[in-house]
PLY file of the C-alpha trace (Angstrom):
ply
format ascii 1.0
element vertex 78
property float x
property float y
property float z
element edge 77
property int vertex1
property int vertex2
end_header
-49.91 8.64 -0.29
-47.10 9.10 2.18
-47.15 11.39 5.12
-45.48 14.77 5.06
-42.14 14.90 6.90
-42.25 16.81 10.14
-39.71 19.36 11.25
-38.42 16.71 13.64
-37.89 14.26 10.73
-35.95 16.90 8.82
-33.91 17.80 11.90
-33.10 14.14 12.58
-32.03 13.61 8.97
-29.80 16.69 9.04
-28.31 15.58 12.37
-27.56 12.10 10.95
-25.83 13.61 7.92
-23.91 15.99 10.18
-22.73 13.08 12.37
-21.60 11.10 9.33
-19.78 14.13 8.00
-18.02 14.67 11.34
-16.94 11.02 11.37
-15.68 11.28 7.79
-13.73 14.46 8.59
-12.19 12.81 11.67
-11.07 9.80 9.58
-9.73 12.10 6.88
-7.78 14.15 9.44
-6.33 10.96 10.90
-5.25 9.76 7.46
-3.73 13.14 6.64
-1.80 13.14 9.92
-0.52 9.63 9.20
0.41 10.63 5.66
2.24 13.71 6.91
4.25 11.59 9.34
5.13 9.16 6.55
6.17 12.02 4.28
8.27 13.46 7.09
9.99 10.09 7.54
10.67 9.84 3.80
11.94 13.41 3.70
14.36 12.69 6.56
15.66 9.61 4.73
16.12 11.58 1.52
18.03 14.29 3.36
20.34 11.71 4.92
20.95 10.14 1.52
21.66 13.56 0.00
24.15 14.32 2.77
25.84 10.95 2.29
25.99 11.53 -1.48
27.69 14.90 -1.09
30.10 13.56 1.53
31.00 10.72 -0.83
31.44 13.16 -3.71
33.71 15.31 -1.54
35.74 12.30 -0.48
36.05 11.14 -4.09
37.19 14.59 -5.17
39.74 14.70 -2.37
41.01 11.23 -3.28
41.22 12.26 -6.93
43.23 15.33 -5.99
45.56 13.29 -3.79
45.96 10.59 -6.46
46.69 13.25 -9.08
49.31 14.83 -6.84
50.95 11.47 -6.17
51.04 10.59 -9.89
52.48 14.02 -10.73
55.10 13.65 -8.03
56.03 10.15 -9.25
56.29 11.33 -12.87
58.49 14.26 -11.90
60.87 12.03 -9.92
61.41 9.53 -12.73
0 1
1 2
2 3
3 4
4 5
5 6
6 7
7 8
8 9
9 10
10 11
11 12
12 13
13 14
14 15
15 16
16 17
17 18
18 19
19 20
20 21
21 22
22 23
23 24
24 25
25 26
26 27
27 28
28 29
29 30
30 31
31 32
32 33
33 34
34 35
35 36
36 37
37 38
38 39
39 40
40 41
41 42
42 43
43 44
44 45
45 46
46 47
47 48
48 49
49 50
50 51
51 52
52 53
53 54
54 55
55 56
56 57
57 58
58 59
59 60
60 61
61 62
62 63
63 64
64 65
65 66
66 67
67 68
68 69
69 70
70 71
71 72
72 73
73 74
74 75
75 76
76 77
């Protein structure tokens, strides 16, 4: 039969698992940080697009108002 594990064997095994877990956590933290930066970049782009959309909508509304005023003025004069 096999030999009984010593306290040192158990300690070494726990230490090895602990080291692997620390490495895994460090890699996970790094990936999360990278993902957060990417999400932040995407969020900034979306905000810029939203701002551009609303500016364009405002400009279109202003142009529509001006065009409507010009058409009304032309119809009243003729």
